[in-house]
Structures are given as structure tokens and as C-alpha cells.
C-alpha positions as CSV (number, residue, x, y, z in Angstrom):
1,M,0.0,0.0,0.0
2,V,1.3,3.4,-1.0
3,I,1.0,6.2,1.6
4,D,0.0,9.6,0.1
5,N,0.4,12.3,2.8
6,I,-0.6,15.0,0.3
7,N,-3.7,13.8,-1.4
8,H,-5.0,11.2,1.0
9,P,-3.4,11.5,4.5
10,Q,-4.1,8.4,6.6
11,H,-5.3,10.5,9.6
12,Y,-8.3,11.6,7.5
13,N,-9.1,8.2,6.1
14,M,-10.1,5.9,9.0
15,G,-13.3,4.7,7.5
16,K,-15.1,4.4,4.2
17,I,-15.2,8.1,3.4
18,E,-12.6,10.8,3.6
19,V,-13.2,13.7,5.9
20,I,-13.0,16.3,3.1
21,D,-15.7,14.5,1.2
22,A,-18.1,14.7,4.1
23,I,-17.3,18.4,4.7
24,E,-18.0,19.3,1.1
25,E,-21.1,17.1,0.8
26,W,-22.6,18.6,3.9
27,K,-21.5,22.1,2.8
28,L,-20.2,22.9,6.2
29,G,-18.0,25.9,5.3
30,F,-14.7,26.9,6.9
31,N,-15.4,27.0,10.6
32,L,-17.6,23.9,10.9
33,G,-15.5,22.0,8.3
34,N,-12.4,22.7,10.4
35,A,-14.1,21.6,13.6
36,V,-15.1,18.3,11.9
37,K,-11.6,17.9,10.5
38,Y,-10.0,18.3,13.9
39,I,-12.5,16.0,15.6
40,A,-11.9,13.3,12.9
41,R,-8.2,13.4,13.2
42,A,-8.0,13.7,17.0
43,G,-5.8,10.8,18.3
44,H,-5.1,9.6,14.7
45,K,-2.6,12.0,13.3
46,N,-0.6,12.3,16.5
47,K,-1.8,10.5,19.7
48,D,0.2,13.0,21.8
49,K,-1.8,15.9,20.4
50,E,-5.3,14.4,20.7
51,L,-6.4,17.0,23.3
52,E,-4.9,19.8,21.1
53,D,-6.9,18.7,18.1
54,L,-10.1,18.6,20.2
55,L,-9.4,22.1,21.6
56,K,-8.8,23.4,18.0
57,A,-12.2,21.9,17.0
58,L,-13.8,23.6,20.0
59,W,-12.1,26.9,19.0
60,Y,-13.7,26.7,15.4
61,L,-17.0,25.7,16.8
62,N,-17.1,28.6,19.3
63,R,-16.1,31.0,16.5
64,E,-19.1,29.7,14.4
65,I,-21.4,30.0,17.4
66,Q,-20.3,33.6,17.8
67,N,-20.9,34.3,14.1
68,V,-24.4,32.8,14.3
69,K,-25.2,34.9,17.4
70,E,-24.0,38.1,15.7
71,K,-26.0,37.3,12.5
72,N,-29.2,36.5,14.5
73,G,-28.9,39.6,16.7
């Protein structure tokens, strides 16, 4: 098996679909897409940075929540 860290990194391919395909299919946009990306790779790309990936996901989620609050007044 050939490892392709540019086009198909293993830490985004743990199941039958690639994370980017789900993000694009669901039309999540930047903040939600990044939250999903970091959740999906947490503990897979680098086990020592699992918490960091989850905190990054939370940061993007909180940013999106703030954007929605501002949009809705």
C-alpha cells in the first residue's frame, strides 16, 4: 500500500469516506469544516496531540457559534 500524505493523508481516512468529502457534501463551510476535520483526526494524526486537536475543534465551533449569534442579533 502506497502512503500519500498530500492527497489522502491516513489520519483523514479511518473509515469508508474521507473527511473532506463529508465536509464538502454537507456544505459545512470553513469553521464547521475545520471543527469536523480536527475531531476526525484527534488521536489519529498524533496521539500525543489528541487534546490539542479537540481544543482546536472547539475553537472553530465557538467561532461559528459567535458568528451565528451576531447574525441573528
